[in-house]
N, C-alpha and C positions, 0 to 999 in steps of 0.2 A: 680786569676782574672777570669780564665775560669771556675773554680769550682763555684764561686759566680754567674757568668752569667748563668750557667746551673741550679743552684738552683732557681735563680730568674725566669727563664723561666718555670720551673716545677710548681712553685707556681701559676704563671699566668694561666697555663693550667688547674690546679686543680680548681681554682676559676671560670674560664670560663666554665668548664664542669659542676660544681655545679649550676651555673646560668642558663645554658641551660636546665638542668634537672628540676629545680624549675619552670622555665617558661613553660615547657611542661606540668607539673603537674597542674599548675594554669589554663592553657588553657583548659585542659580536664575537670576540675571542672567547669569552666565558661560555656563551651558548654553544659555540662550535666544539669546545673541549668537553662539555657535558654530553653532546650528541656522540662524540667519539668514544667517551668513556662507557656509555651504556650500549653502544654498538659492540664494543670489545668485551664488555662484562655484562651481558643481558640479565644475569641473575641478581644484579644489584637493585632492580626495581625500576619504577617509573620516575622519569625526570621531574615530573610535576610534584612528586612526593619527597624530594630530596630534603627540603627544609621542614616540612610538617612532621617528619619522623623524629626530628631532633627536639621537638618541643617538649618541655617538662610536663609530666602528667601527675596529678595529685590524687586522682580518683579513677578507679577502674569503672568505666561507664560506657554505655553505648548510646548516650543521649546525643541529640543532633548537633553536628558541627559542620561548618562550611568546608567543602573540598571540591576543587574543580574536577577531580578525577574519580569521584565517588560514583557508585552505581545507583542510579535513580530511574524511576519509571519515566519521569519527564524527559530526561536526557536521552532515553532509549530511542525516541522517535525524532530527535532533532538531527538534521543532516550535518555531518562533520565539515569543518572548514577544509577547503581544497589546499592542502599543504603536503605535497609529495616528498618534501625533504624530511618530514617527520619520520623517525625510526619507530616502527610498530613492533614491539617486542611481545610475541606470543610463543616464545620458546619455553618459558617456564609455566607452571600450573598454579600461579598465585591466585587463590580463590577469592577475588574481590567482588564477585558478581552478586553476592547476597547482602552487601552493605546496607542497601535501602531498607530491608526488612529489620535488621538489627538496630538501625537508627530509630525506627518507629517504636521499638519495644521499651525504650527509656529505662525506668526504674526496675522493670521486670528482670532485667539482666545486669543490674548494677550490684556490685558486691563491695562491702567495706570490711577490711581486715585490720583489726586492732594490732598494735605493736607487739602485744604479748602472745598473739595467736601463732600457730604453726611453728613453734620453736623446737619441738621434739622431732627426732628422726622418725619416731614410731607413730603409726596410726591405729593399727589393731593387731596386737601381737598374737592373737588367737587365729588370725587368718594366715593362709599359706603365703599370700602376698602381704607382708606385714606393714608396708608403706601405702597400701591402698586405703584411701579415705572412704569410710562407709557411705557417706552422702553421695559421692561420685558413683560408687558401685550400685547403689539403689537406683540412681537415675539412668545408668546404662541399661540395667535389667528392665526398667520400666519402658524405655524407648524401644528396645527390641520387641517387647510385648506389644506396644502400640503399633509399630510398623509391621511386625510379623516376619522379619527377615532373618532371625537367628534363634536357635534353641539355646536357652540359658540355664535350663534345669540340669542338674548334675554336671555343672561346669564350674571350673575355677577361673575367676577373673583376675588377670594380671595387667596392671597398668604400666605404661611405658612412656618415655619421652618421645612421643610420636611413634608411628608403626615401624619406622626404620630401626629403632633400638629393639623393638620387639622381634623384628625379623632376625637380627643377630642373636638375640636371646633364644629364639626358637632353634636356630642352627646349632647353637651351643648345647641346648637341651636334648636335641635329637641325635646328635653325633655319638657314635660308639667311643668310649673313653680309652679302650685298650686295643684298638685296631692298628695294624702295622701301616695301613694306608689311610689317608683322609677320605671321608665319604664324599661322593660326587653330588653336587647341587645342580639341578637342571630346571629348565623352564622352556615351554614351547615358544618359538619366535612367532610374531614379534613380541618381545618381553620388555618389561619395565626397565627403562634406562634413562640416565641423564646425559648431558652433552659431554662432560669431561670425566676422565677416569677417576678424578679425585672427588667427584660428586656422587650422590646416591644413585645406585642402580643395582640390579641383582648381581651382575658379574663383579662390579667394583666393590660392593659391600661384602660379597662373599670372600674375595681375595685380598681385601685391604689390609687385614691384620696378618696375612700370611700364616693362617692358623694351620696347625698340624692335624686338626680335627676334621676339617672340611675344605673343599676347593670347588671352584666353578667348573661344571662339566659341560656347559653349552646347551645347545638346542635339544629339548627333550625328544623331538621327532627323529633326531639323528643319533641319539644315545644308544649304544649297543654293548656297553660294558656290563659284565655280570656282577652280581653281588648287591649289597644294599645301596640305596641312593635316597636323596631328598628331592622331591618334585614340588616346585612352586606353582600354584594354580591361582592366577589372578582373574577374577570374574565379577563384573564385566572387565574385560581386559584393557589394560593401559599399554599400548596406545590405540588399538583399533576398535574398542568398545564391544567386542564380541563376547558372548557368554562362553565360558571355558569349563572344561572338565579335565580330569586327569588323562594324560596321553599314554603313559607307560602301563599302568595297571598291573604291576608285578607284585608278587607276594612279599618281596623284601623291601618294597618301597615305602617311604614315609612321606606324608603329604602335609604341606602348609598352604592353607587357603587364604589368600589376600583378597578380602571383600570390601576394600575401601570405597568402591563405587556401587555397592549393592544397596542403594537407597532409592526411594520412589522418583526423585527428580531425574535420575539417570537411566533407570531401567525398570520395567515392570517387576514387581515382587511376585514370584511364582509360588514360593513356599519358604518356610523357615529353613535356613541352612543348618545342616546337622553333621558337622565334621569334627574330627579329633582336635584340630588346632586351627583357629580362625582369627585373622587380624582385622581390626577396624581402626579408623583414625578420625579424629574430630575435624581435621582440616578439610576433608572432602564431605563430611556429613553436614556440617553447619557453616563451613568457610573459615573457621577460626584457626588458621594455620599457625599463628603466632603464639598460641597457648602451648604448642608442642605436647599434645596429649594423644595417646592412642591406647587401645586395650586389646587383649587377647582373651578368647574364650577357649579354655583348655580342658579336655575331658580327663586326661590322665594326671593324677595328683603329683606323681614323681616328676613328670615333665614340667608341670607348673612350678614345682619347687626349684628345679634347675634353672628355669627362666628367671625366677625371682632372684636366685643366687647370682646369675649373670648381671642383672641390673644392680644388685647390691654391690658387686665388685666394680661395676662400671661407673655408677653415679651415686651410690649409696641411697637409692630410692628415687622418687619422682616428686617434683615440686608440689607441696600441699596447696599452695596458693593457686596454681594452675588447675589442680583437681577440683578445688572448691568453686572456682570460676566456671570451669567446664560443667560441673553439676548444675549450676544456675542456668547455664545456656541450654543444657539438655532438658531441664525441667520446663523451660519456656517453650521448647519445641513440642514436648509431650502435651503440655497444657493447651497449646494452640490447636492440637489435633483433637483432644478430648473435651476441652471446655470452650468450644467456639461460641462466642457471643455475637454471631453474625459477621465476624471477621474472617480473614483469610488465614489458614494455617500455614506454617512454614513450608511444608511440602507442596501445598497448592501454589504458593508464591514461587518457590524455586522451580517447580515443574513447568509453570507457565513461562518463566524466563528462558529455561533451556529449550522448551518447545518453540518459542518465538525465534530464538537465535538459530536453531537448526533450520527452521523454515526460511529465514532470511539468507542463510548460508547456501542452502540448496538453490535458491533463486539466483544468487550471484554465480554459483558454479554453472548453472544452466545457461547463463548469459555468455559463458566462455566458449560455447559451441564445441564442446568436447575437448577443450584444452586441459581442463581439470576434471577429476572424478572423485567422488566420495562414496563410502560404503552405503548400502541400503539395508534397512533392518525390517524384519517382519513384525507386525503387531502381535502381542500376546496378552493374555489376561493378567491384570494386576490386582492382587487380592487387597491391596491397600486402598486403591481408588475404585475398586469394584467395577472395572471396565477394561476393554481391550485398548492397549496403548502401544505406541512405538517407543523404542529406546531413544534417549537423547544423551549420548555419552559426553563426558567432561572434556574429551579431546576429539578433534576430527583427524582422521587418518587420510590425508589428501594425497592424491597421485597426480603427477604431471604427465600428461599423455604426449602423443606426437613425438617430436624429436628432442625433447628435453630429458637428458639423462640424469642431471643433478638438480633436483627440484629445490633443495635448500639454497643452493647458490643462485638459482634463477630468481627466487623470491627475495633473496638478500639484495639482489640487484635492483629491486623495487622497494628497498628499505622495509621489508617484512622479515623479521627474524623468526625462524621456525627450527625444528630439530629433525635432522636427516634420518631416514630409515636405517642407515648404516649403524646408528647407535642402538638400534633395536634388533639387530641381527638380520636385516633384510635389505632390499635394493634401495639405492639412493634416489630412485624415482619417487619414493614416498617421503612425506614429512608429517610430523605430528604438530598440530596447532591447538593451542589452548582455547577452550570455549568459556573459560572462567574469569577472564579479565574484566575490567571496568567497561561500562557501556560506551564510554568515550573511546577507549582503545578499540573495542570491537567494531564500532561504527566506522572508525577510521579504516580498519582492516577491510570491511565489506566494500567501502568506497574505493580503496586502493585496488582490491581484487577486480572490481568491476571496470576499472579504467586502464588495466593492463592491455597493451596492444598485442593482439594475438596473431597478427599477420606474419 
């Protein structure tokens, strides 16, 4: 009986040992496949979020929940683990940096939508943009008044599914309808671009539909074609953070101003923008990229009508649920600025984070002894904060000096994913790096940058 019991125990131990070894091998294979997947497809997001994004959600809320990759003030100062095999993806501009603020707002940004709400296509048929929710429009106007970054009087507000849809709507609205040739669309390099041609960028979005109304005309500085044109002016510019103005300044030119980053956390607010057609997006204003909400301030009523018609034909309007949630978020931002009860406003919070990150980045670049360089910006007076401040762009335009000709490939060799300058119409010595990712990812990046062997 004792012999049988001993044999039985030994068999169990062998089976248990085999199971543990198989489990370990499968886990290693699984992790390796995930790293390879996100290395090849960086826009898919963070590895640590793969499972949390699939969890069912019953309530739209920003109340606190545990997340290893969330942006928190406490995590911001903790040294990252020394794991040089970790792939650090800073190629995209996923704005996770402000999560800590929105976790603290709790019920202030919670919205409950009953099953019978938002059933109609229409919001306000008396408005040029008939699918624009009045509550959202009210909060957009209020926020621009609070910040002082845009004129809203005598403007028509057009809402879109992100500023990308509004960009296409603007091209449609501004293009001549009976011209024998498509109108040229230009922008000074480096201009906004994504990694792949099928992703959003000024060139790819302009030519994606192969429209007979407009086509990409390239770098505005090199554009010498006569006749009408559309110039895209992004200020502060993505990717280099510089303040931009129109380059061509011809009488036949039409301008679209993309001011996605004209907010106090990124750049000093000098005066309210006062242009014919201006684009803004919630994703860079508050960090809520997933809502897919943008808006345009349009002076000409007929242009606003044509933009609305494009969106009507494209998506039959814009999600009311997203607009209502966006209104709640924008109201919380304005309230934090106007009704401070001893607390920190959203723009104070976000400006401090961006300022700290740029300070840490410059220190890391300085330790490279001239191997890397980043732009320098002069301080200017900010009417919102009422003091002189330096810009802190959402992206860093980093250059590899010395003998490195392909900066993107060099950093990829150190498991840092960036976006080459060639995608923005300039040299491959440059890369664009997001400053908007989680604290965890950003601290890993700083650590990795500081440990690169520069010999």
